[in-house]
C-alpha positions in Angstrom: 10.1 -23.0 -50.4 8.6 -26.4 -51.1 7.3 -29.0 -48.7 7.6 -32.7 -49.0 5.3 -34.7 -46.8 5.9 -38.4 -46.1 5.3 -41.1 -43.5 1.7 -42.1 -44.0 0.5 -45.6 -44.4 -1.7 -48.4 -43.0 -1.6 -49.2 -39.3 -3.8 -51.1 -36.9 -5.6 -49.3 -34.1 -3.3 -48.6 -31.3 -0.3 -48.4 -33.5 2.0 -45.4 -34.3 3.2 -43.5 -37.3 5.5 -40.5 -37.7 4.8 -38.0 -40.4 7.5 -35.9 -41.8 7.4 -32.6 -43.6 10.6 -31.5 -45.2 11.1 -27.9 -46.4 13.5 -27.2 -49.2 14.7 -23.7 -49.8 15.5 -21.0 -47.4 13.4 -21.1 -44.3 13.7 -18.0 -42.1 14.0 -18.5 -38.4 10.4 -17.3 -37.6 7.9 -19.8 -38.7 5.0 -21.9 -37.6 4.0 -25.4 -39.0 0.4 -26.4 -38.8 -0.8 -29.9 -39.3 -4.3 -30.6 -40.8 -6.2 -33.6 -41.8 -9.1 -34.3 -44.1 -11.2 -37.4 -43.5 -13.4 -38.8 -46.4 -16.4 -36.6 -46.8 -15.3 -34.1 -44.2 -13.7 -30.6 -44.2 -10.0 -30.2 -43.6 -9.4 -29.6 -40.0 -6.5 -28.2 -38.0 -5.1 -30.7 -35.5 -1.6 -29.5 -34.3 1.0 -26.9 -34.6 4.6 -26.0 -33.6 6.5 -22.8 -34.0 10.1 -21.6 -33.9 9.8 -21.0 -30.1 8.8 -24.7 -29.8 5.4 -23.7 -28.7 2.9 -26.4 -29.6 -0.9 -26.6 -29.8 -3.2 -29.5 -30.2 -6.9 -30.0 -30.6 -8.6 -32.1 -27.9 -9.1 -35.1 -30.2 -5.3 -35.7 -30.6 -4.0 -34.2 -27.3 -1.9 -36.7 -25.5 -1.6 -39.0 -28.5 0.1 -36.7 -31.1 3.3 -34.7 -30.7 4.9 -32.1 -32.9 8.7 -31.8 -33.1 11.3 -30.3 -35.4 14.8 -30.7 -36.7 15.9 -27.2 -37.6 19.2 -28.5 -39.1 17.2 -30.5 -41.7 14.3 -28.1 -42.0 12.1 -31.0 -41.2 9.0 -31.1 -39.0 7.4 -34.1 -37.5 4.1 -35.3 -36.3 4.4 -38.3 -34.1 1.1 -40.1 -33.8 0.5 -42.7 -31.1 -2.4 -44.8 -30.1 -4.0 -44.3 -33.5 -7.7 -44.8 -33.8 -9.9 -45.7 -36.9 -11.3 -42.1 -36.7 -7.8 -40.8 -37.3 -8.0 -42.1 -40.9 -7.5 -39.1 -43.2 -5.1 -37.4 -45.6 -2.7 -35.4 -43.4 -1.2 -32.1 -44.6 1.5 -29.8 -43.3 1.5 -26.1 -43.8 4.5 -23.9 -43.2 3.8 -20.3 -42.4 6.6 -17.8 -42.6 6.0 -14.8 -40.3 8.2 -12.3 -42.1 6.7 -12.8 -45.5 3.2 -13.9 -44.3 3.6 -16.7 -46.9 2.0 -20.2 -46.6 3.3 -23.3 -48.1 1.5 -26.6 -48.2 2.8 -30.1 -48.4 1.1 -32.5 -50.8 -0.7 -34.6 -48.2 0.0 -38.1 -47.0 -2.7 -40.8 -46.4 -3.0 -42.4 -43.0 -5.4 -45.4 -42.7 -6.1 -46.9 -39.3 -7.8 -50.3 -39.3 -9.9 -51.6 -36.4 
């Protein structure tokens, strides 16, 4: 399985972006996708997740602004980001966890820059 992340870019504060994470290869039907971000000079942090039961989880800093979704037919997972703030500037990563094999697959990261 390989993950291809896309959708990052430059946006003004208050704007929106949608990140995509497309998985190639065979993806079993029990999985969880976690989204992380790493701001300059900071540790990578977990921000959101979605699993095959459509259960989502968000950290407080993005709750109400970010939303995870999925397109099982395309093996693609999305992170919709609304009302972006300058402090959301970071490289965003997706990670696919397959429950049966306990394997983790990382996307390559996509840069989001939010200007004030």
